[in-house]
C-alpha positions in Angstrom: -68.8 61.4 15.7 -71.4 58.8 14.8 -69.3 57.7 11.7 -67.7 54.2 11.2 -64.8 53.5 13.5 -61.4 53.8 11.9 -59.1 50.8 12.6 -55.9 51.7 14.5 -52.6 51.3 12.7 -51.7 48.2 14.7 -55.0 46.4 14.5 -55.0 43.3 12.3 -57.7 41.0 11.2 -56.5 37.4 11.3 -58.6 34.6 9.8 -59.0 31.9 12.4 -58.4 29.1 9.9 -55.1 30.5 8.5 -52.0 28.7 9.8 -48.5 29.9 9.8 -46.6 28.2 7.0 -43.6 26.2 8.0 -40.3 25.9 6.0 -40.3 22.7 4.1 -37.9 20.1 5.5 -34.6 19.5 3.8 -32.4 16.4 4.1 -28.9 17.0 5.5 -25.9 15.1 4.1 -25.2 13.9 7.6 -28.6 12.3 8.0 -28.5 10.9 4.5 -25.2 9.2 5.2 -26.2 7.9 8.6 -29.5 6.6 7.5 -28.4 4.8 4.3 -25.4 3.2 6.1 -27.7 2.2 9.0 -30.0 0.4 6.5 -27.0 -1.3 4.8 -25.5 -2.4 8.1 -28.9 -3.8 9.2 -29.0 -5.9 6.0 -25.4 -7.0 6.6 -26.2 -8.4 10.0 -29.5 -10.0 9.0 -32.2 -7.7 10.3 -35.4 -8.0 8.4 -36.8 -4.9 6.8 -40.2 -3.6 7.9 -40.1 -4.6 11.5 -38.2 -3.9 14.7 -35.8 -1.0 15.1 -34.9 -0.7 11.4 -38.4 0.6 10.6 -37.7 3.5 13.0 -34.3 4.3 11.3 -36.0 4.9 8.0 -37.9 7.7 9.6 -34.9 9.6 10.8 -34.3 11.6 7.6 -35.8 14.8 8.9 -35.5 18.5 8.5 -32.5 20.6 9.7 -33.8 24.1 10.5 -31.6 27.2 10.1 -32.8 28.5 13.5 -31.2 26.6 16.4 -34.3 27.5 18.5 -36.7 25.7 16.1 -38.0 22.5 17.6 -37.2 20.8 14.3 -33.5 21.5 14.9 -33.7 19.9 18.3 -35.5 16.9 16.9 -32.8 16.6 14.2 -30.0 16.5 16.7 -31.8 13.9 18.9 -32.5 11.6 15.9 -29.0 12.0 14.6 -27.7 10.9 18.0 -30.1 7.9 17.9 -29.0 6.9 14.4 -25.3 7.2 15.3 -25.9 5.0 18.3 -27.7 2.5 16.1 -24.9 2.4 13.5 -22.4 2.1 16.4 -24.2 -1.0 17.6 -24.5 -2.6 14.2 -21.0 -1.7 13.0 -19.0 -4.5 14.6 -21.3 -7.2 13.2 -21.1 -5.7 9.7 -17.3 -5.1 9.5 -16.0 -7.9 11.7 -13.6 -10.0 9.7 -13.6 -7.8 6.6 -9.9 -6.9 7.0 -8.8 -10.2 8.8 -5.1 -10.8 8.4 -4.7 -7.6 6.5 -2.6 -4.5 7.5 -3.3 -0.9 6.9 -0.7 1.9 6.8 -2.2 5.1 8.1 -0.8 8.3 6.5 -2.1 11.6 7.9 -1.8 15.0 6.4 -1.1 18.1 8.5 -4.2 19.1 10.5 -5.8 15.7 10.6 -8.1 15.4 13.6 -6.3 13.1 16.1 -9.6 11.9 17.6 -10.9 10.8 14.1 -7.6 9.1 13.3 -7.7 7.1 16.5 -11.3 6.2 15.9 -10.4 5.0 12.4 -7.6 2.9 13.8 -10.0 1.4 16.3 -12.3 0.4 13.5 -9.4 -1.3 11.6 -9.0 -3.4 14.7 -12.7 -4.2 15.0 -12.6 -5.4 11.4 -9.8 -7.9 12.2 -7.0 -5.9 10.6 -3.9 -4.2 12.1 -2.4 -0.8 11.7 1.1 -1.4 10.4 2.3 2.1 11.3 1.2 5.7 11.6 3.0 8.1 9.2 2.5 11.8 9.9 3.2 14.1 6.9 4.8 17.4 7.9 3.8 20.9 6.8 6.8 21.3 4.6 5.9 18.4 2.4 2.6 19.9 1.4 3.8 23.5 1.3 4.0 24.7 -2.3 6.8 27.0 -1.2 9.0 23.9 -0.3 8.6 22.3 -3.7 12.3 22.7 -4.5 13.2 20.7 -1.3 10.7 18.0 -2.1 11.9 17.8 -5.8 15.6 17.6 -4.8 15.1 14.9 -2.2 12.8 12.9 -4.5 15.4 13.0 -7.3 18.2 11.8 -5.0 16.1 8.9 -3.6 15.0 7.9 -7.0 18.6 7.5 -8.1 19.8 5.9 -4.8 16.9 3.7 -3.9 14.1 3.4 -6.5 15.5 3.1 -10.0 13.1 0.9 -11.9 10.4 1.2 -9.2 9.4 4.8 -9.9 9.1 6.4 -13.4 12.0 8.8 -14.0 9.6 11.4 -15.6 7.2 11.3 -12.6 6.1 14.8 -11.4 7.6 16.1 -8.1 4.7 15.0 -5.9 3.7 11.9 -7.7 7.4 10.8 -7.3 7.5 11.5 -3.6 4.2 9.8 -3.2 5.5 6.7 -5.0 8.7 6.8 -2.9 6.6 6.9 0.3 4.5 4.1 -1.1 7.6 2.0 -1.6 8.5 2.6 2.1 5.1 2.1 3.7 3.1 -0.2 1.3 3.4 -3.2 -0.9 1.6 -4.8 -3.9 1.6 -8.1 -1.9 -1.8 -8.7 -0.3 -0.2 -10.5 2.7 2.1 -7.6 3.4 5.9 -7.6 3.4 8.6 -7.0 5.9 10.3 -3.6 6.1 13.5 -3.9 4.0 16.6 -1.7 3.8 15.2 0.3 0.9 12.0 1.2 2.9 14.0 2.2 6.0 16.3 4.4 3.9 13.4 6.2 2.3 11.7 6.8 5.7 14.9 8.0 7.3 15.7 10.4 4.4 12.1 11.9 4.3 11.9 12.2 8.0 15.4 13.5 8.3 14.5 16.3 5.8 11.6 17.3 8.0 9.0 16.2 5.6 7.5 13.5 7.8 7.5 12.5 11.4 9.6 9.4 12.0 7.1 6.6 12.9 7.5 5.2 16.4 7.2 1.5 15.3 6.7 -0.2 11.9 5.3 -3.7 11.9 5.5 -4.3 8.1 4.7 -2.7 4.8 1.0 -2.9 4.3 -1.1 -3.8 1.2 -3.7 -1.0 2.2 -3.1 2.7 2.7 -5.6 5.0 4.5 -4.7 8.6 3.7 -6.5 10.9 6.1 -7.0 14.5 5.0 -6.1 17.5 7.3 -6.5 21.2 6.9 -7.9 22.4 3.6 -5.5 25.1 2.2 -8.0 25.9 -0.5 -5.6 26.7 -3.3 -4.7 25.0 -6.6 -1.1 24.4 -5.6 -2.1 22.4 -2.5 -4.7 20.5 -4.6 -2.0 19.4 -7.0 0.2 18.3 -4.2 -2.7 16.2 -2.7 -3.4 14.6 -6.1 0.3 13.7 -6.6 0.7 12.2 -3.2 -2.5 10.1 -3.4 -1.9 8.8 -6.9 1.7 8.0 -6.0 0.9 6.1 -2.9 -1.9 4.3 -4.7 0.5 3.2 -7.4 2.7 1.3 -4.9 -0.1 -0.4 -2.8 -2.8 -2.9 -3.4 -5.4 -0.3 -2.4 -5.7 3.2 -1.1 -8.6 5.1 0.4 -8.4 8.9 0.7 -10.7 9.8 3.6 -12.0 13.2 4.9 -14.8 14.7 6.9 -18.2 15.6 5.6 -17.0 19.2 5.0 -14.2 17.9 2.8 -16.8 16.6 0.3 -18.8 18.7 -2.1 -16.8 21.9 -2.7 -14.1 20.9 -0.2 -10.7 19.5 -0.9 -12.0 15.9 -1.4 -14.7 17.2 -3.8 -12.1 19.1 -5.8 -9.9 16.0 -5.9 -12.7 13.9 -7.2 -13.4 16.4 -10.0 -10.0 15.6 -11.5 -10.4 12.7 -14.0 -6.9 11.5 -13.1 -8.2 10.7 -9.6 -10.6 8.0 -10.8 -8.3 5.2 -9.7 -8.2 6.4 -6.1 -11.0 5.4 -3.8 -12.3 8.2 -1.6 -14.8 8.7 1.2 -16.1 11.7 3.0 -17.8 11.5 6.4 -15.3 10.2 8.8 -16.6 12.6 11.4 -19.6 10.3 11.7 -19.8 6.7 13.0 -21.3 5.7 9.7 -18.5 7.2 7.7 -15.9 5.4 9.7 -17.7 2.1 9.2 -18.0 2.8 5.5 -14.3 3.5 5.4 -13.5 0.0 6.5 -15.9 -1.4 3.8 -14.2 0.8 1.2 -10.8 -0.5 2.3 -11.9 -4.0 1.9 -13.4 -3.3 -1.5 -10.1 -1.7 -2.6 -8.3 -5.0 -2.1 -9.9 -6.1 -5.4 -11.4 -3.0 -7.0 -9.7 0.3 -7.1 -11.4 3.7 -7.2 -14.9 4.7 -6.3 -16.3 7.8 -4.6 -18.3 7.1 -1.4 -19.6 8.9 1.6 -21.9 11.8 2.3 -21.1 13.4 -1.2 -19.9 10.3 -3.0 -21.1 9.8 -6.5 -21.1 6.1 -6.0 -23.2 6.1 -2.8 -22.6 6.4 0.9 -21.0 3.0 1.1 -19.9 0.2 -1.3 -22.8 -2.2 -1.7 -20.9 -5.0 -3.5 
């Protein structure tokens, strides 16, 4: 009675000038890839920096909040959609003619997203190129438990079809990769017709259940686009991927190993890149974005003259080849 009032347990004194701190923005790999490729494409089609829509694109590297209800997350999605639309509009002007009169053999690993594969094939057409054929690798070829089958078939084909074309001491998966390369690809930039040796290899590999028989093959292509599928996440599968990619690359003018944004970093493409032996194989992560698919075409063109390079959302050489 008459004393100073005691504050209640839930009473708080809040300074009127104190503002709630916000989490600092972070740059997402997706936005980084989209924005840098958008800038590159704008330059490629002659848009002047500092004015027009390009100045807006430079502002789209924004925060991606952890909480989906945060307005910043909504803004991030909207701006990503805008940037994707922007890249989609610029893409044809930037890649048109890059693969003119060149063919690409598309080789897909088990679990490859059919929508992304179709979108990549469409971009090959936009660039003036053609898809020589689609080759779908079956589960058994990349199953470590089926190594004996792959090794036996590879040894037989080496003796019957590829003596002198494939090193006798090649490892199991490097050998089968080179054999597939002889069947689907060529070292001739103009491409080559499908010969008896190529048909025999395709028939044997598909007959053993290691690959789906292609519906139609136009020719053997100078370029190979190897599209990643499901990440098994084990050392055995990583070794199989390395052998296949390096083997295919050895029999073609150029090869690009392509995967999604998730495949980069610590994913299967990131682990592939960490192996020094992979330096001669060009790679790109981010094909789940418009920018990544456009960058794939530019990387394919580059591989006609220059092998190797790590591009995309996590690429050590940048999101897209610049020269």
